[in-house]
C-alpha positions, 0 to 999 in steps of 0.5 A, a space after each residue: 347162875 349162868 346158862 352155861 354153868 347150868 348146862 355143864 351141871 346137867 351134862 355132868 349129871 348125864 342128861 341128854 341134849 334134848 333134856 338139857 335144851 328143854 330145861 334151859 329153853 334153848 335149841 339143841 344145836 346151841 347145846 351141841 355147840 356149847 358141849 363141843 367147846 367144853 370138850 375142846 377146853 377139857 382136852 387142853 389140860 387139867 385146868 380146864 376140867 369140868 370141875 375147874 370150869 364149874 368153880 369159875 365165876 360166871 363172867 370168867 366161865 362165859 369168857 372161856 366159851 365166848 373168846 371175843 369177836 373174831 373180826 378183830 383178828 382178821 388181817 384187814 383189821 390189823 391193817 386198818 389199825 396201823 393206819 387209824 391214827 393217820 386217818 384221825 389226823 387227816 380228818 382235822 385238815 380242811 375239807 377232809 372227811 370220812 368218805 374221802 378217806 374211805 375212798 383212798 383206803 379202798 383204792 389201796 385195799 380193794 378187799 377192805 372194810 365197807 364205809 359203815 365199818 370203816 367209820 365205826 372203827 374210826 369212831 371207836 378209836 376216837 372215843 377210846 383215845 379220849 376217855 373221861 375221868 370221874 372228878 371227886 368234888 370236895 365240899 365247899 372247894 370250888 364254884 363253877 362259873 359260866 354264861 348261858 349260850 342263849 339270852 333272856 329278854 325284857 322290853 323297853 316300856 317306852 319304845 317296845 325294844 327287845 333288850 337281850 341280857 346275858 345270863 350268868 350261871 354258877 353252881 357248887 359242884 359237890 351239891 350242884 346248888 345253882 345261882 342264875 342272874 340276868 345282867 346287862 352285858 358280859 363286861 368286867 363290872 357286870 360280871 363281877 357284880 353278878 359274881 358278888 351277888 352269887 357269893 351273897 346268895 351262897 352266904 359264904 366263899 369257896 376256896 376256888 373260883 373257876 370261870 370260863 376263859 371270858 375276857 372279863 376274867 382272863 386276859 390271855 388264856 393258857 393251858 399252864 399260866 393264864 393271865 387273870 384280869 386285874 379286876 378279877 384278881 382284886 375281887 378274888 383277893 378281897 374275898 380270899 379265894 383263888 382263881 383257876 380258869 378252865 382250859 381252852 375248849 375243854 368244857 368237860 373241865 366244868 361239866 357240871 355247870 354246863 349241865 346246869 345250863 341245860 337244866 336252866 333252859 328247861 326249868 327257867 327259860 321254858 317256864 318263863 317263855 310266855 311271860 313278858 318283862 319290862 325291866 331287868 329287875 322284874 326279870 331277875 325276880 322271876 328267874 330267882 323264883 324259878 331257880 329256888 324251885 329248881 334248887 328245892 326239887 328232889 334230885 333223881 336217884 338221891 333222897 335230897 334236893 340241892 339246897 338241903 345238900 348245900 346247907 347240910 354238907 357244903 356251906 360249913 366248909 366255906 369261908 365267911 363273907 368279908 364285912 366290906 363290899 367289893 369295890 371295882 378298881 381300874 388301873 392306868 399309867 398317865 403322864 403329868 402335863 406341864 400344868 401338873 395335871 393328869 388327864 383321865 380319858 374315861 372321865 374327860 377330866 383333869 386331876 392335879 399332882 404335885 408340880 415337882 412331878 411334871 413330865 413323870 409317869 404316874 400309876 393311877 387307881 380309880 374306883 367309882 368315887 375316888 381317884 388315887 395317884 401313885 409315883 414310885 409306890 408313894 401315894 402323891 394325890 387323892 381326888 374325889 372322882 368327877 362324874 361331870 365329864 366336862 373337861 374341867 379341872 380338879 386342883 388341890 392348892 398344895 400341888 401348885 408351885 408358889 407362883 401359880 398358887 399366888 395367881 390362883 389365890 388373888 383377891 382383894 382380901 388376899 392382898 389386904 391380908 398381905 399388906 396388913 402383915 407388912 405395915 400399917 401404912 401399906 395396909 391403909 394404901 391398899 384399902 384406898 386402892 380397892 375403895 376405888 370404883 374399878 374392877 378388882 382384877 385391874 388393881 391386882 398388879 398395882 398391889 403386886 408392884 407395891 409389894 415388890 417395892 416394899 421388898 426392894 426399898 428402905 422401910 422408912 422411905 417406903 413408908 413416907 412414899 405411901 404416906 405421900 400417896 395417901 395425902 395426895 390421894 394418888 393410889 398408884 404404883 407408878 406414883 410411889 415408884 417415882 417418889 422413891 426413884 427421885 428420892 423425894 421422901 426427904 422433902 416430905 413434911 407432915 402437916 401441922 395441926 394448928 390449935 385455936 387461939 385461947 380467948 373468952 369468945 368460945 362457946 361450949 356445948 351448954 350454949 348449943 344445947 340451950 340454943 337448940 331448946 330455944 329454937 324448938 320452942 319457937 317452932 312449936 309456937 309458930 305451929 300453934 299460931 298457924 293452926 289457931 
């Protein structure tokens, strides 16, 4: 029961001022003041009778006796109240501060508030104009993502150089379950790697990913329609989640992860401050150990820890991880050069496209290991990505035109195959051409010329011309061409094989076998005589 209600009850029982003061432990003047207010209220009407006042709850009764600070009813407050919005707007301008505004205020209002009261009312209005809402978080719904403002450090073993690493921090707002990882940079690849490690750590995927407006996730920040990085979109699509960046300069949108960063400073940074690390892996192992202890620490005013709350109430509401790992994809638009290759600057390498697309623009998608090339939505080329960065070419033979493919495929075997498909005589001539002691590429044009002659000339005349070249052992294009142009094939006569005349003085193989045995016996006897 409030003191005022006890005072009224004692007064109703007929107790005197001294008795009431002694019973309640207050001064007589205080009792007199309350009784005076009571009499004033009762005189105002039946609703304020002593019985009605005693039926009121303590806060309502106290409001009757303490109607508020009279300072807020003064004329100078009413005057200041009408100008507060102007003063708050002026504070946003360069060089304008509260003292300057107060001095201007006092020039026009000499009897106005002092500097401290002036600042107090400005601050009260500023705080009241921007109230904070209490967000109700759904289990497994969101993942808040941020980078800590301060970095962790490890040292290069060889040079002793201190290497600073940004620290990725994420938490599930319902359970406040946290994940921390030091990464080499805040680049797209490192950011998405950390995010994939975070989801693997959680063992599930939330419905919404809420990053800050860092360039690795957001190309252009906007209050209504932020432009998400293409790689971040691919990542979210792969994991079946949505991306909803926070508003610019609104840290309260992800207040829990901001608070999580403060806890990481005290429970990870501070506990590792006296340790030295010589590689990123060992640093992250130490961070992992401290974060595990943080997640398993009982929270204040709650009978559970973050890990227990996450596993019991949150994880079951999240989606399963995909079977395949995420592959970072990069995109660009390139034009096919006259040699039907595109140049990928990042690789310092050339990749072929079909020659019919020379001069047209291609959409190129490349991953860590592959390059995919598209034209008007159709995949026109696929290459294994080169890691050499040597300015060389990766070419698919089917992408070349027939002339270029012919030039690229030239070899002795290539020409022998073409000749054998034409005729036996040309095949023999080509064999003789490459049997010469000359550099093969010097003979390619000779073969091209002979093949061209074979297409233009009469088949029989060309066969005879080749035969004449073989008979005369002149293996050249010009020799065959001259024969055809001068119509010399009509003078060709095939050589006649003359048979030996029939007579009795012809010795067969038996004679030579007998003679061989006799010679062998003579040689053996000669050797024995020498040794004897």
